[in-house]
N, C-alpha and C positions, 0 to 999 in steps of 0.2 A: 681407684679413685672414686667411686662412685661409693667402696666398699666403706672404705676413709670419710665420705660425706655424711651415710648416713649414719657410720657410725659415732660422728659427734654432736649429729643431730637427737638419735636416741640417748646420750647423756647430760646435753645438754636440756632436753626437755623434764629429765629426772630431775636436774639440781635444780632450776625452776619452780620447783616444788616448794621449795624452801629460802631460794636466795634469789631475790629482786634487782634489778639495776645492773647487775656486774656483764654482763654480755661480752665483751672486750677482753674480759680476765679469764670468763670462762674457755672462750677460743684460744687465748694462749697457754691455759694450762695442758689442754686438751694436744696443742702444739709439742711445749713439752716432754707429754705421755708418750709422745711417736714420737721421739726421736730419742727418747732414752733418759730427759736428763731431768735435776734436779730443781726445785721452786722455790723461791724465797720469798713469802707475801709478807708488804709495810704495810702499816698505816697506825692511827690510833686504835686505844680501847673502842670493841664494842660496835666495828664498821661491816663482820662477822668473818671476818681472816677465820676462825676457825671454824665455822656453820659451813665455810666451804670447803674447807680441805677433811672433814667429816662426808658434807653430801657427795663430795669425789667418791672418796672410797667406798660408799657402799653400791655406788655405780658400778663399781669393779667385783668380779666372782674373785675376790682373791684377800690374802691375809692381811690383816691391819692392826698396829697397834701404834699407839698415844703415847708421848710422854710429854709428861708436861716440868719443861726444864727451870731446875729454881738453884740459889746460893748452893746451896748445898748439894746438891746433885755430883755423881762424882763418874767419873767412865768408866768404870767397872756396872754402874746399874745399867749403860746402855749397852754394850754389848758383851756381859754377861762375866760367868768367871767359875772357877774349879771350886768345887765345892770336895771335901773330904768325907769319908764315907767308914765310921769307926766300922761297920759290921764287914766291911771287903778290906780294911783298910787300901783300898784305894781310892784317888780323887777320879771324878766325873764333872762332867762340863756341864753348866747348868746355863744353856743361850740363854742372850737377854733379847729385850724388847728390839733390838737391832734387825731379827731373822724372823722379817718379814717380808710381804712385795710395798706393802706400801708404809711409813714408817711417819707420823705427824710430829714434828719437833716442834711441841709448840710453846711460842714462846722464848726464843730458842736465843735471844740474848740476856736472858734472866738468869744466866747463870757464869762461870769464869769459863777464859780461854782455853783454861787447860783441861775441863769437859768439852767443850765444844768440839777440842782437838779428841773426841774420841771418832767425830762421823770424816774425818779425813782420809783416811784408806779404805773407808765403805761405801761413801760416793765419787771416788773414782774408780777405786779395782774390782767394787761388791764386792770386799773380802775383806775381813778382821784377820789379826794377826793378835794370839792368847798363847802366855805361855811359850812363847815360839814356834807354835802349830798354827798353819792358817787355814781358815776353816769359811768356803765358799757360802756367800750368800744368794738370794732370790737371783737370777736372773733380770727380773721384773724391781729388784728393790729401786725403789723412789724415796726420796725425802723430800717430805713437803713442808716448809718450817714456817710458822708466823715470828713474826718480832711486832716491840713497837719502838716508834722512831726513837734514835739515840739520843735525842735531845731529851729524851723522858727520865725519869732517875729512875736509879735501880738497875740499869743495863748496862755491857757490856757491849763496845763492837764487838764487831765479827774478826778475826786474821784474816787478814786480806789472798793467804790458800783455800781458807775455805770458800770465799767468798767465790772464788775464780771456780769454784765446785760446783756453783749455781749455774742452771745456766738461763734463767732469768731470772731478776727483783719486779716484781709487780705491786706498784702504789696500790693500794685501795684506799679509794679518800668516801666521803658521806654521799648517798644515795642522791641522787639530783630529786629535784619538790617532786612532782608527780608517784615518782618511786618509791622515796621515803612518805608518803602518802598513801598509794596500797602496801606497805607497808605495813604502814598504822592498821589500816582498813582491815588486814589479814586476821592480826590477832585481835583484833577487838572481832570477828568473824567465829574467834577460835579456826580456822583452817590450819594455822601454822604453829607449835610447839614443836618440844625435843620431840613427843612420842611421831612427830614429822616425817623424822629420819628412816622410821621405818615401816612408811610406804613408800619409800624410793627402789624401785627395782634393778636388780642388778642388769645390766646390759652387756657385759663385757667382760670374756674368756681370759686368760694370761694367753691361752693360747692365741688368739684372736690379736692380742697385744701385738705378738711376737711377728705373726704375720705382715699387721699391717707398718711393721718398721721394718720389713723386710721388703715391703713392698716399695718403700720409699725411693727403692738403689736405683729405680725404673725413671726417678723425675733426671728430664736430663737437667747442668748448668753450660750453658757457652762458655770458653775461654775469655771471651772479655766479663762477664757476670763473674768469671772466680778471681779475677786482678779487682775487680772492681772492689770485691770482698778483702782483696790484698791492700790496696787504694784503703780503702774507711779505718783496718786495725794500724798500719803504719803512720794514718797519721796521726792516732792518738798518741803513739809515743812520741811526735813531734812538737804535738801541740803546745803551745807557750804559757797555756790553764792550765797545765796539767804535771803532778810529778809522776804521776805513774801511769802507762797508757796498757793497753789489751794486749794479751797472749796471742800464743800458734791457735793455744785450747778455745781460745775465743772466736778464732778465726772461722776453724773447723765446725762450730758449734754454731754461727753463724751461718753457714751455709747450708748447715744442716739444718737447721729452725727455717729460715728461706724455703727449701726444699719441702718441709711440712704447709707451712702456708701456700704453697702451690698444689700441693695435694687437697687442701681444706676449701680451694676455690676450682677444684677439678681440673686442672691443668701437670701433664706430664713434664713439665718446662718450666724455666724461671721467669723471670722476668724485673725491673729492678727496684716495683714496688715489694717484691717480696720481701728484698734483702732490705729496703730504708725503713722497713715497718718493723720489720726484728732486732734494729739493732737498736731500738730503744734501752726495750727492758733484757736486751743480753749485754750489753752497754756499759748500764749506767751505775752499774754493781762494780763493775773494774777500771772507771778510772776516779784516781786520786785525786783530789784539784789541788791547788797554792793557796795558801793565807790570802794571797790576793784576788783570786778570786772568790771565796770564800765571802768574803769581807762587803765588795763587789753583789754580794746578790747572786751568783752565780751557783746553776747548778749541773750536773753531768747530762738531765737531755738537752739542754742549751747548748751545753761541750758539741754533743753529740748532730744535733741538727747545724749548727755553724762546721762540721765535718763536711757533713754530708752535702751543703748548702754551696762547700769552696771545690767539691770534686765532678769532675765533668762524668752527667752518667751515661753508659755505651748505651747508643743503637740498641 
C-alpha cells in the first residue's frame, strides 16, 4: 500500500507542474491505470484535457502515441496495414499508432463510428486482428480518449459497446476562481508553456505498473460488500428512468476500482465509501436515460445518487 501511495504522489507532483485545479481527476486517472482501465475525459474546449493526458504520458517510462481523430480518419490509420514490397514481392505489416503503451485518442468523438470501432478489440482484449492475423498489444496498453460534449457541432456519439469499454468517464470542468487565477499567473511569469512538458521527470516504469496491479489482489472485500456492488448494478437495470443499465463488466470494474481506491488510501480492505465514490465516474457513461428523464433535466449522476440513497449500506 505504501508503494502505491508513494507512486501516486510522485506522479501527482510531476503533473501539477503544468496542470492546476484537477486533483480529483488526477486521483481517478491513477486508479484507472492501477486496474488497467481506459479513460474518457470529457469537457468543453480549453480545460486542459489533452494537456492532462500528455502530462500523464510523460510521467511513465513507456511508449506513447497520439492520434488526432478527424472526420476523414480511417480504421487502418489506427491499427496499421499490410504494405506490398515490390522488391521482395511480399506483404509486410506496418504497425499503426495503436501499438504503444499509452494511446492518446484526442477528440475521439470527431470521427465517425466506423473509425471509433477500430478500438473495440484493442480496448477489450489488448490485441488487434489484421488480415486474419491476431497481433498482441502491450500489456500496459491504455487508451486515454478526450472528447467535447456531444451537443457541440461536428461530433459523433460513441457506440454503447465502446463506452462500456472505458473504465471511467471523467468530467473536466472550468477551474475554480483561485485555481484559474494561479494558472494565469503561471503563464504571466512564464513558468508554464509547451516546453514545460519536457521538465516532467518520468516516475514509473512498466514493470512497476504491473507489480502495483498484482498488489491489488491483496485487497480484501467482504461478501456483504460484493453483494452491495451487485445490488447497485442490478438497480441500474430496474430504474424507471433508464433505458439501459450497467453490464456485469461494469460490476467487475466497480469492484476493482474500489480496491484501487482503498489501496490509495492505505487500506488493504474495502469500505462502502470506496464503492460509492467510484460509482459515479464508472457508471455515468453506461447509463442511458429515457427521453422524459432528459426533458426533466436529469443526468446519469442524478440516477447514480438516487440508486445509492435507496440501497442499504452494509455495516
